[in-house]
VOGU-3710 file (C-alpha; in Angstrom, 3 decimals, decimal comma):
1> mitfanidvl> 105,083/111,522/83,924  108,646/112,593/83,112  110,996/109,823/81,967  114,070/109,358/84,166  117,278/107,391/83,602  117,674/105,753/87,031  114,120/105,573/88,379  110,668/104,776/87,056  107,627/106,749/88,172  104,419/104,766/87,844
11> kkgqlayivi> 100,793/105,464/88,741  98,142/103,009/89,863  94,891/104,684/90,867  95,659/107,126/93,654  99,083/105,579/94,238  102,338/106,744/92,685  105,407/104,501/92,725  109,002/105,691/92,613  110,945/102,605/91,530  114,753/102,699/91,744
21> nrpeqrnalt> 115,718/101,061/88,463  119,354/99,964/88,722  118,920/96,233/89,431  122,366/95,281/88,067  123,876/97,517/90,767  121,378/96,313/93,400  119,627/99,672/93,019  122,557/101,531/94,562  121,862/105,213/95,097  124,044/107,471/92,987
31> ketleeitga> 124,064/111,262/93,092  122,146/111,236/89,818  119,513/108,855/91,218  118,932/111,101/94,226  118,548/114,118/91,935  115,928/112,235/89,955  114,054/111,282/93,124  113,960/114,968/94,061  112,540/115,816/90,644  109,938/113,061/90,919
41> leeikkdetv> 108,855/114,312/94,349  108,188/117,755/92,880  106,124/116,251/90,080  104,090/114,009/92,385  103,523/116,844/94,849  101,760/118,837/92,127  99,664/115,875/90,902  96,315/116,154/92,667  95,290/112,671/91,495  98,046/111,107/93,647
51> aclvftgqgd> 97,178/110,633/97,318  99,923/108,234/98,457  103,529/107,602/97,393  105,307/104,220/97,425  109,080/103,710/97,148  110,510/100,402/95,967  113,333/98,882/93,931  113,309/97,124/90,582  113,589/93,339/90,692  113,222/90,969/93,618
61> ksfaagadig> 116,678/91,190/95,189  117,143/94,775/96,335  115,113/97,737/97,546  118,244/99,902/97,587  121,605/98,514/98,614  122,947/101,845/99,798  125,139/104,536/98,291  127,255/103,857/95,217  130,598/102,860/96,789  132,640/104,181/93,870
71> qlrektvlda> 131,152/107,641/94,310  131,369/107,334/98,089  135,127/106,694/97,969  135,676/110,055/96,279  133,594/112,151/98,672  135,260/114,923/100,670  134,537/117,021/103,752  132,591/119,495/101,625  130,414/116,696/100,233  129,442/115,666/103,772
81> lsqngmqhvy> 128,483/119,261/104,559  126,550/119,784/101,322  122,996/121,057/101,587  121,891/118,905/98,635  123,069/115,436/99,605  121,280/112,247/100,560  120,256/113,592/103,967  118,531/116,548/102,279  116,603/114,273/99,902  115,427/112,073/102,764
91> nliegfekpt> 114,320/115,139/104,718  112,144/116,022/101,724  110,633/112,539/101,821  109,988/112,647/105,569  108,312/116,038/105,215  106,366/115,115/102,060  102,770/116,229/102,498  101,328/112,985/101,100  101,721/109,715/103,034  104,689/107,584/101,993
101> iamingyalg> 105,264/103,823/102,158  108,521/101,913/101,667  107,845/98,625/99,858  111,032/96,800/100,876  111,393/94,022/98,326  114,966/92,936/99,145  118,180/94,403/100,531  117,734/97,795/102,241  121,221/98,607/103,446  122,927/101,853/104,394
111> ggcelamscd> 121,340/104,650/102,399  118,630/102,223/101,293  117,636/101,529/104,883  117,763/105,260/105,573  115,462/105,846/102,600  112,978/103,362/104,052  113,188/105,030/107,464  112,367/108,415/105,946  109,019/107,006/104,788  105,968/107,042/107,052
121> irvastsakl> 105,367/103,288/106,923  107,621/100,357/106,016  106,297/97,062/104,607  108,881/94,341/103,984  109,081/91,155/101,985  109,976/88,034/103,937  113,169/87,998/101,844  114,166/91,535/102,872  117,394/92,314/104,725  117,857/95,625/106,532
131> glpelnlsii> 120,839/97,251/108,183  123,254/100,154/108,530  126,688/98,591/107,910  128,498/101,889/107,227  131,003/101,377/110,069  132,491/98,528/108,005  133,717/101,302/105,671  134,880/103,490/108,575  132,055/105,974/108,096  128,733/106,406/109,896
141> psaggtqrlv> 125,138/106,449/108,649  124,721/110,098/107,675  121,456/110,297/105,748  119,427/110,363/108,949  120,320/106,855/110,120  121,781/107,788/113,508  118,708/109,904/114,264  115,719/108,151/112,690  116,720/104,659/113,807  116,872/105,827/117,443
151> rivgkgkale> 113,407/107,347/117,149  111,982/104,208/115,559  113,545/101,375/117,594  115,114/103,110/120,622  118,675/104,111/121,528  119,917/100,723/122,753  118,809/98,732/119,723  119,981/101,511/117,356  123,465/101,472/118,862  123,578/97,686/118,618
161> lilmgkvida> 122,632/97,682/114,941  124,930/100,575/113,990  128,035/99,682/116,032  127,913/96,019/115,069  126,899/96,714/111,478  124,191/94,096/111,850  121,995/93,128/108,927  118,668/91,738/110,102  115,881/89,855/108,370  112,274/90,966/107,994
171> dealriglvs> 111,007/89,048/111,028  113,583/90,685/113,298  112,797/94,092/111,763  109,126/93,493/112,540  109,909/92,403/116,100  111,847/95,579/116,905  109,382/97,859/115,107  111,599/98,842/112,188  108,887/97,629/109,798  105,169/97,423/110,475
181> evakpeelea> 104,131/94,631/108,097  105,779/91,588/106,496  104,469/89,728/103,461  105,611/86,969/101,115  107,335/88,345/97,981  104,392/87,487/95,752  101,982/89,187/98,184  104,070/92,273/98,964  102,472/94,702/96,512  98,974/93,622/97,548
191> kveevanqil> 99,888/94,170/101,207  101,229/97,641/100,426  98,036/98,498/98,538  96,000/97,239/101,482  97,926/99,535/103,838  97,610/102,448/101,407  93,873/101,937/101,006  93,400/102,063/104,775  95,122/105,461/104,767  93,219/106,683/101,704
201> akgplavkla> 89,909/105,901/103,403  90,676/108,615/105,954  90,139/112,347/105,561  93,101/113,619/103,483  93,379/116,838/105,470  93,487/114,856/108,723  96,210/112,607/107,273  98,281/115,653/106,302  97,912/117,304/109,717  98,562/114,056/111,606
211> kiavnlgsdv> 101,901/113,789/109,769  102,751/117,375/110,698  101,806/116,871/114,351  103,820/113,666/114,712  106,902/114,823/112,777  107,158/118,254/114,396  106,030/117,077/117,818  108,649/114,326/118,043  111,461/116,884/118,043  110,168/119,243/120,735
221> dmktglmiek> 109,229/119,097/124,421  105,857/117,632/125,407  104,225/121,008/126,106  105,135/122,341/122,674  104,133/119,078/120,996  100,725/119,191/122,650  100,235/122,742/121,387  101,107/121,626/117,848  98,535/118,859/118,233  95,914/121,290/119,534
231> laqavlfsse> 96,450/123,758/116,697  96,236/120,982/114,111  92,974/119,842/115,644  91,652/123,414/115,600  92,210/123,513/111,836  90,371/120,226/111,417  87,464/121,330/113,621  86,788/124,105/111,115  87,051/121,851/108,048  84,351/120,511/105,771
241> dkregttafl> 85,960/117,073/106,065  85,326/116,994/109,826  81,665/117,809/109,238  81,433/115,134/106,564  83,256/112,504/108,651  81,097/112,949/111,729  77,879/113,220/109,702  78,671/110,083/107,717  79,366/108,198/110,947  76,024/109,237/112,441
251> ekrkpeyqgk> 74,213/108,411/109,211  76,016/105,047/108,964  77,401/105,675/105,470  80,797/105,981/103,827  82,190/109,542/103,990  83,007/111,480/100,849  85,951/113,686/101,713  86,986/116,723/99,685  90,276/117,501/101,430  89,130/120,864/102,718
//
């Protein structure tokens, strides 16, 4: 793995971890950090031994406490319209072909919360705090926050959280569906690995196509979404993995998927 200045990239079996390593700054997301995340995504994408990607922050206080405020203060109109900003990076994460999990080990605020929302699944520590407090700075969430939060928790709750700048705890995030699992700090990594292993037990091609069907289908009308679903299923019906999955079920054994 390439060595980065602001993140660590670690491997554990079939899991890769991108760890934001700026604990003294509560893992705030600088332009340089986002560039490194983009580079790490490219590396992990090409690594066939990695089947699932986990994002987390160094230490036990912060997942990512948002954008670096010093850099944010200097941003201009052109920065907001840039094709290579935070929103672009999070689009890459949302569209990443391998499943992604946010291991929220502390504060996930602003851009940090938006990073978590760009992942497929969010697992939070009981000590985690989540929110989009950008309006306190007279700006709005602009790395996907106004769009992904609505799709995850609904328009009413999204407006409440954004307009009031509310920061909620892990239990409230679980109640409204912003996270799917909550674990004690000392059990968080084990919980994430448990979730990842449940995904890894499935056919990898089916996992990839399920992501495509859900992500593309959520932005179109029902008729188009159903056609996307049908076409994805047609691909799977012709796959070796489908044959192996159904055969293993009938033979009452564990399937051995090849991803093709």
